[in-house]
N, C-alpha and C positions, 0 to 999 in steps of 0.2 A: 556470693558473686553469681550473677546471672550467666547463664550459658550463651551459646551462639546459635543463630539460625543460618544454616548453609543452604544457598539457593543452587542446587545441583542439576546440570544438564545431563540429560541421558540420550543415547543414541536415537536418531530419528528413524532408524529402520535396520540398520546393520549393527549387530551387537559388537563387532570388531572395532567400532568407532568408539567404544567406551574409553574414556581417557584414564590413565592411571591414578591421576589426583582425584577424579570422581570416585573410583573404585576405593581409594584409600579413605575418602571422606565417609562413604557409606560404612565402612568397616570401623571408623572410629567414633562415630556419633551414638549417643544413647538410644535414640529412636528415629524412625522416618516417617514423615508425613507424606502420603501418596494420593494422587488423584484417583487411581484405581489400585487398590492394594494387589488385586489378581496380577496385574501387568507388572507391578513392581517386585512381587514375589518371584515371578519368572526370571526377572533380571538379577535379582540377589542369588537365586539358585545358579544362575550361570556363573556368577562370581564366586560361589561357594561360600556365601555369607548368610547368617541368621540374625535378624534384628526384628525388634518390636515395630509393628507398623500401625499407623493412625491413618484412618480414611479422611481426607480433606478434598471436597469438591464443591460445585457451585451451590448445592442445596443444603449444605450444613456449614456454611462458612462462618457463621456467627458462633454457634455452639461449639464447633471443634477448633475454631481459630483461637478463642479465648482459652480453651483447655490446653492447646499447644504452647501458646505464649506464656501461660502460667507456669507450665513444666520448665520451659526455657528460663524464665525470671527466677525459678527456684533453683536453678544451676545446672540443668540438663541441657545437652546439645542436640539439635535436630537437623536432619537433612530433609529438605523440601524438594520433591520431584514431581514432574507431570508424567504423562504416559510417554511422551517422546519429546525431544528438543528441550530448549530453555525454559524453565518454569517462569511464571508471571508475565509471559509475552502472549497476549490474547488467552489468558489463562487465570483461573480463580486464585493463583498463587500472588497476584498483585495486591490483593486485599490483605493478606496475611503480612506482606513485606511492608506495606503502608503502616498497618497496626503495629508491627514490631518496632519500626522506627519512632513512632510516636510514643512508644513505651521505653524508649532508649535502649532497646536490645540490639546487639551487634548483629548485622546482616552481612554475610561473607558470600560473594559469587564464586561459584566453580563453574566456569562457562565452557561450552563446546558449541557443537552445531545447532543452528536454529533453521528450521525449514524455510522461512521467508528469506533470509540471506543466503542461504545454500541455493535456493531456486534463483534468486536475482544474479548470483555469481555466473551462473551457467545459462542465463536466459538470452543473452545477445541483445537485451535492451540497454538503455542507457543507464549506467550505475552511479553516476555523479550525483544525483539527487533523486530521492525516492520517498514515497510516503506509504506506510503500512496501514491498510484498511482492515485486515483480519476477516471475520466472516460477515457477509452480507445478510440482512434480514431475510428469513425464508419466505415472508409473504410478499406478494407481488408489488403492492403499492408502496410500502416502506422501502423495499429494495429499489425500486424506481426512484423514489425521492432521494435516497442516499447517492445513487449514481448521478442524479441530476446535479446534486450539489457538488460533484467531481467533474462536471462538464468542462469547465475552464482550467482544469488542473493541467500544468504542463510538466510536473514530475512523474518519473515512472511509478505506477501504482500496483501494489502488491495485495492479493486477496487469498484467503483459505477457501476452499469449497469442498463439501462432500458429494460423492458420485451422484446420489439421486437427486441433487439440485442442480447439478452443472448445466444441463440443458437450459433450464429456465433462467439461470444467471447468464448464460452466454446470449441468450435472446434478448434480455433485458440491456446488456452491455451494448449490443449492436444498436438497440433503439436509441441509445444516448449517445454513443461514441461514433457509430457509423460502421458499416460492414469492412471498410478498408484499414481500420485501426489495427496496428500490430498487437500481437498477444503471444506470450509464451506460456504453454501448459506443462507444467511440471508434475508428474505423478509418480507416487511410490519412491520418492527420493532414497537413494542408497539401498533399495531393497532389490530383489531378484528381478522384478519386472519394471524396473525404473524406466521411464520415458519422458523425453524433454522435446517438445515440439513447438517450433517457432513458426507462426502462421499469422492469419488475419482472422478477425472475429467471424466474417463471412465464411471463410473457408473452414473454420473450426465448427461452426454450425452444421455445415454440409457434412463434414467428417462424422460427427456424432448422430447424425441421421442415419448412419450406416453402421455405426459401432456403438456398443453400450459402454458408458463411462464406468471405469473400474478403479478402485483405489482412492486415496486421498490426493487432492489436487492443491497445488499452489499456482495461482494465475498472476502472470506478471504482465501487465498492460502498459503500452507505451503511452507517455503523456501527450496531451494535444499541443498545438502550436500557439495556444494563447488566444485571447480574444482580440480580434483586430478592430479597432476603433473606426467606425464608418464615419467618414467625412460628409458634411452637407454638400450636395452638389453645387458647383460653381455656376451663378447665374450670369446672364449676359450683361447685367448692369455691373456685377463684379469684375468682369473682363474689361469693360469700358473704364471702370474706376482704375484699374491696373494700368491701362494705357495712358490715362491722364497722368498718373505718377511718374510714368516713363518720360512722358513729354516734358514734365516738370525738372526732370533730370537732364533735359537737352535733347531727347530723341525726336526725330521727325515724326508727325502723325502716322504716316504710312507704316514706318518701321515699328512704331509703338503699338499699333493695331495688329501687326502681324505677330509680334512677341507676345501680346497680351492673349491672342487667339490660340497660341500654340499650346496643345495638350487639353483643349476644352472642346465641347461639341459645337462650338460656334466658328464660322468662317472669319477671315480677316475683313472682308467686305462688310459683314455685319457689324463688327465691332467698329470699323472705320466710319460707317455711316452715322452710327449714333455719337461717336466721337466728335465727328465734324458738326453735327447737328447741336450737340451741346456747346461747342466752342462758338457756334454762330449765334446762339441766344444771348 
């Protein structure tokens, strides 16, 4: 009988956030698949556990993924974890989850904190509807293209960013969304130097001209107000036509011209003159 693949969340910074169920799962499985075995080894030492570790990360997905799933298919159980947070969210673990399900292997979540949802909850931004964008491209052109595709997004947007790329990302966001767009920068969540700052893109750029970015960031950006459909400007002929329709409903020419001109760039006399000329023809 095939074993089980457990998708186990680990603390995003504070080891005291480790859940009892996650600790028990690590203790019960046959082996652990880890994004960085050094990081996971420190976590296991904290828990007082010793387990065989298999490295599973972006550049060995095919080779190690097949190896892990073959072991599970043969009856072993495995706990998959990332360096921090919920595996498979903006993480190579999504590939092994997909492949496990295709092979009919049981996949069981052992959830806890995820940095994106944690940041959203304390961002002060609208939490009713949001979209997770993960990491933006490092190169300027594709980063700008990705943001341009989000120009009309009305939902709150969540991004991950590394400190050495933060300034460039904020500059690109300002170009697309404008300097007044609200943003919350959450860094080092649950750690000693945790900081949550709600501001605007323009103010954030000014702040980081004076301060070096430190730690990993979650950026929670307010959605836009949507694209306003621009109406074609009303012509004088349109106003006259409206006045004619009002006259057909029994309104006198003068009153019809006044109402038709209301809210337009044209005066009552302009509408009335053409109205009367048309009636005289």
